[in-house]
N, C-alpha and C positions, 0 to 999 in steps of 0.2 A: 608865176611858174616857180616851182620849188628848185632851188639850186642843187646841183649834184652834191652828195654828202658821202664822206668816208670817215669812219670811226674805228678806233682800235681799243677802246675802253669798254670791257664787258658790262660794267654797271650802266654806263651811258647808253650802250646798245640796247640792253634790256629795257631801260626806261623809255627809249624811243619806240621800241617794238610794241610796248603796251598801248601806245597811243595811235597805232596804225590800224585802220579798218578798211577792208576791201569789199566792194559790192560790184554788181555788174554780172557779166557772163563768165562762166568757168569757176575757178577757185575763188571763194569768198571767205571772209572771216571777220568777226567783230574785234579780234585781238590777234595780231600777227605773232606776238610772243607765244601764245598758246600753241600755235601750229609749229613754231620753231622747236619748242620743247617736245612736242609729239614726235618729231623726227629724230630726237636724241641729241639735240644741241641745247645744252643747259647753261653753258658758259661761253657764249660766242666771243671770239677774239678779233673778229673783223667784220665790218658791215660796209657795203657800198650800195648806195641808192641813187638812181638816175632816172631821167625822163619825167614825164608828167602824165598823170592819169586822173581824169575828172571823176572816175568811179572809186578813187581811193581818197581817204581823208586822214589827216594827222591832227590829233587833238580836236576832232570835230570839224575841222576846216578842210575844204577841198579846193583845189586838187592837191594830191600828194604825189609821191614818186611812183613810177610805173614799173621799175625793175629793181629788185632787191637781191643782193648776194650776201648771204650770212654764213660765216665760216667759224668752225671750231676745230682746230687742228687740221686734219685732212678731210673732214666732212664739210660739204658745202650744200646749203639749201638755197635754191634760186626760185624767185617768183618773177614771171615776165608776162607781158601781154597787157590787157586792160585798155582803156581808152577806146572802147568800141570793139576791140578784139577779145577773143576768149582768153582769159587769164589762166596760165598753167604754172605748175611747180615741177621742180626736178631736184632730186637729191643725188649727189655724187660723192664718192670717196676716192682720194688719190692713194696709190700704193705707198 
């Protein structure tokens, strides 16, 4: 089981996100970093990853984390679900 992870280094966050692939039901991707960039987060300053998802892989090895919160400033991209549940995403901006 992957251990909960929290990072505050943008370069380490981007390196990690390039190695995350999500399959299964709902939101899927071969590279989570590409999806993060698509929502406008180009220099993430915080990442929190928790849970376990057998349909997620890190560097080709499964399971990886089930829930991801990726933040840049006031914008947050969240991925949740997986592990037999439909995976969803949400983007929020705090005022």
